C-alpha positions, -999 to +999 in steps of 0.1 A: +193-873+337+230-865+341+241-829+342+261-817+313+297-806+316+286-770+310+261-772+339+287-786+362+310-757+353+282-733+361+280-747+396+317-744+401+315-707+390+286-698+413+307-681+439+324-658+414+294-648+392+294-612+381+263-596+366+263-582+331+263-547+345+299-555+358+287-552+394+295-581+416+266-598+433+263-619+464+276-654+460+251-682+457+244-705+486+242-743+482+238-755+445+201-756+435+185-779+409+152-780+391+138-815+395+111-825+370+089-855+377+076-880+352+039-874+348+025-910+350+005-919+381+030-944+395+059-919+393+039-891+408+030-914+437+067-919+444+076-882+440+074-876+478+104-898+484+125-876+461+118-846+483+134-863+513+169-860+496+171-823+501+154-790+509+126-780+486+130-743+480+102-737+455+072-755+441+066-753+404+033-771+404+022-761+369+053-776+355+056-808+375+088-796+390+104-785+423+136-765+430+158-782+455+191-778+473+210-811+470+243-823+482+266-842+458+255-876+470+218-866+471+221-853+435+232-887+423+203-904+441+178-880+426+192-883+391+188-921+393+153-920+409+127-938+387+101-911+392+124-883+380+123-872+343+152-846+345+175-827+368+192-794+358+210-766+374+188-739+388+206-711+371+211-675+384+194-645+368+204-609+373+191-574+367+208-560+335+216-524+342+243-500+354+232-469+373+245-434+363+231-403+378+207-375+369+174-361+376+148-336+364+113-329+351+115-340+315+101-362+288+129-388+284+143-390+249+132-426+245+095-416+246+097-398+213+122-423+198+096-451+202+067-428+190+049-431+223+041-394+221+021-400+189-005-424+203-030-419+231-030-445+259-067-440+266-074-477+258-045-491+279-068-501+307-075-533+288-039-544+291-019-556+320+019-555+321+037-578+347+071-565+358+094-592+372+122-573+389+133-559+423+099-544+434+081-511+430+083-480+452+046-475+460+054-443+477+070-427+446+055-394+435+056-406+399+042-441+404+019-441+435-013-433+416-010-461+390-034-490+388-009-515+403-011-548+422+016-573+431+025-606+448+043-607+481+069-634+488+070-638+526+097-666+525+119-648+500+121-612+487+092-599+509+067-573+499+065-562+462+058-526+473+091-524+493+118-522+466+150-542+468+170-515+452+161-490+425+162-512+394+125-523+393+112-488+401+133-475+372+119-500+348+083-492+360+089-455+355+098-461+318+066-481+314+042-459+334+057-428+349+027-405+354+021-373+335+018-352+367+041-322+363+069-339+383+097-362+374+094-381+341+067-396+319+066-432+308+054-447+275+019-451+292+017-420+313-020-415+321-027-441+348-047-464+325-025-494+321-027-521+347+006-531+363+014-563+383+046-566+402+065-597+411+096-591+431+124-617+425+154-595+433+163-582+467+194-561+477+216-591+468+207-585+432+201-620+418+176-649+417+173-685+404+157-696+372+131-714+393+122-681+409+117-667+375+095-696+364+074-692+396+072-654+389+058-660+354+032-683+369+021-654+392+020-630+362-002-654+343-025-660+373-029-622+376-042-620+341-012-603+326-009-599+288+028-589+288+057-599+310+086-575+311+119-589+323+149-566+326+171-596+337+190-625+325+218-650+328+241-671+307+228-706+314+201-722+293+173-739+313+149-764+297+124-757+325+124-720+317+121-726+280+091-749+285+075-723+308+078-695+282+065-718+254+034-724+276+030-687+282+030-679+245+005-707+238-017-691+265-015-657+248+011-640+269+039-619+253+072-623+271+099-596+266+134-597+280+168-579+280+194-593+255+222-588+280+251-563+287+282-583+280+288-566+246+295-600+229+277-626+208+268-649+236+232-658+243+214-646+275+183-662+289+154-659+291+158-634+262+172-661+238+143-686+240+122-685+208+091-677+227+107-645+243+113-612+225+150-603+230+157-565+233+189-547+224+199-513+235+204-480+215+217-446+224+198-413+217+213-412+182+198-446+174+232-462+175+239-497+189+251-495+225+285-513+227+275-532+259+245-547+242+248-584+234+244-593+197+233-627+184+207-644+163+180-642+190+179-604+191+145-594+179+142-556+183+160-526+198+150-496+220+166-468+240+190-481+267+217-455+272+214-427+297+177-435+303+162-412+329+135-427+351+122-430+386+142-448+413+134-456+450+126-423+467+158-406+477+181-431+461+188-412+429+218-389+426+223-356+408+254-335+404+258-297+405+290-280+397+300-243+394+336-230+390+343-193+393+305-187+393+299-205+360+278-237+358+295-268+344+276-299+333+287-328+355+278-364+363+279-383+395+302-413+399+282-442+410+291-448+447+298-412+455+284-400+488+258-373+490+280-344+499+290-308+490+325-294+487+333-257+482+370-247+479+397-236+455+403-259+424+437-277+424+454-297+397+462-334+406+472-346+371+461-382+366+461-389+404+480-422+401+496-414+435+485-394+465+477-358+454+500-331+467+491-295+476+453-303+476+445-302+513+412-285+518+408-281+480+387-296+452+409-319+430+409-316+392+420-350+377+424-364+342+411-398+333+436-425+326+462-451+339+443-460+372+407-466+381+383-438+391+382-452+426+420-450+430+420-414+417+393-403+441+411-421+470+444-404+461+426-370+462+411-378+495+444-391+510+460-358+500+434-339+520+412-330+490+375-325+499+360-331+464+371-347+431+363-337+395+376-362+369+376-351+332+375-373+302+406-381+281+383-388+251+356-369+234+323-366+254+309-367+289+325-389+315+303-413+335+320-435+360+317-458+390+337-462+422+328-499+423+330-512+459+354-485+471+340-463+499+350-427+498+339-397+519+342-369+493+319-361+464+331-374+430+320-360+397+328-365+360+330-338+333+337-339+296+371-335+280+362-300+267+351-288+301+381-304+318+404-284+295+385-252+303+387-259+341+425-261+339+425-224+331+406-218+364+429-234+389+427-215+422+392-203+415+363-214+438+347-247+428+313-258+443+308-295+437+278-312+451+261-346+450+225-345+460+198-371+466+169-372+441+140-395+432+152-400+396+183-414+380+198-423+346+207-459+339+224-478+311+215-513+300+193-536+280+173-535+312+163-499+302+155-509+266+132-537+276+105-517+293+103-494+263+093-524+242+070-539+268+051-507+271+049-501+234+035-536+230+008-528+256+001-495+239-003-510+204-022-540+217-047-518+236-060-506+202-065-542+190-073-564+221-085-593+200-050-597+184-028-625+198+006-621+214+022-635+183+003-610+162+015-581+182+051-593+181+049-597+144+036-561+140+063-546+162+090-565+142+075-557+108+074-519+115+106-514+134+129-488+119+156-507+101+191-499+115+225-513+109+227-539+082+197-541+058+170-564+073+173-582+105+208-583+120+224-595+152+229-561+168+195-544+161+172-573+154+145-559+131+154-524+143+140-496+166+105-504+180+079-478+168+045-475+184+025-455+158+040-475+129+029-508+145-006-494+152-010-482+116+002-516+103-024-535+122-051-509+112-042-515+076-035-552+074-054-566+104-041-588+133-025-613+109-005-586+091+011-592+057 
């Protein structure tokens, strides 16, 4: 019942945890533990005395466990209590994405990549997808008319229909953005599929593994067939593993993000055997360099520059014209909603306060210092807007991190940046506007593609099991990277029609 050295280290690191999206999250409060009781009658009768050692934060009745905050001395007492079977750290779990910016009325590229456009979702009403995330904007123009329910958490994250940030609404849009002539469409666009929302993330952006276990119990109680989890963390939890094993035995297919650290470490819950781990690809079907790669990766899906719904008004779009000509631009995450119109002025790499830019829009090259420093140096020199161009091939997407600036900050490609240097002194109109849609990067964005494809395929064969559906998705994935299953792509790109045709031909059991 002793904690391992690695678990102790996790506790020491709680205050400095950084999410896989490279965005810092709020520090954890007092260390929490999952305490699992022995299941014999005598031990259960003494379980109440264990609760007196600390504050019970969550009941996990179906698993014979509770999540508790415990002091160091109380921890030792609980570990040695005769009615306790195990004690482990209640590990943090985070959303796995990084917001970019964009908007528009489009069919996102991922819909065609996963063959969702080749199958009707007319039967999808026989499937329910449970989204465990940061909530769902029930007022959203692209989501409001869906068949959606959820669970409130009055003592924690609050109402499921009041989003704690844009992440969950973005995930939901990929699954079920409505085909209604505005915004985007999801994999299941015709208001047939049933959705159930469990909100585990608030604005702080993280939750405990016990919160996740409790959330899966709510998904199961709501009759969900699929659980979609665009979240994860580095610490293994035996309580979580057992919960997902039970879910698979009960016929529920669990799908989770592989993680965004760009290395071979495992992320959980994705790396439990009972969970399908999803890697991210770009629009060229190439592995995203942030996507974690390991033996647990099962399948891949679009996860780069994925356009979807966000909380109404929380999306950001960029518009840029110089000397009357439109230029493609991105919004730096953290840029204020603002417009600047003035002469374009050169500020080099802006590694110091820009000169001769007062009342002008700064043109800045990427390199040497952070984007935030560059924009601050433009602003400190009197600049009213910043345009940063790439020093490598391609479009520049960036973030200002925690830095607060008061001028619009945009990114452009290396090619456009070079062209703009020939237009110094010409009028630049740079604007960041609020929208209801946004692009995001992450295995968080790949996961809902797979969850929705699973629901779409399964809707044609409702008597198949969760394991049957997983097998079909893996057997028919488009092989990418090394021949056969590999650590970056798993079995390859998920494909809806190929999986449906496979089951039609070989039955639920497959080959």
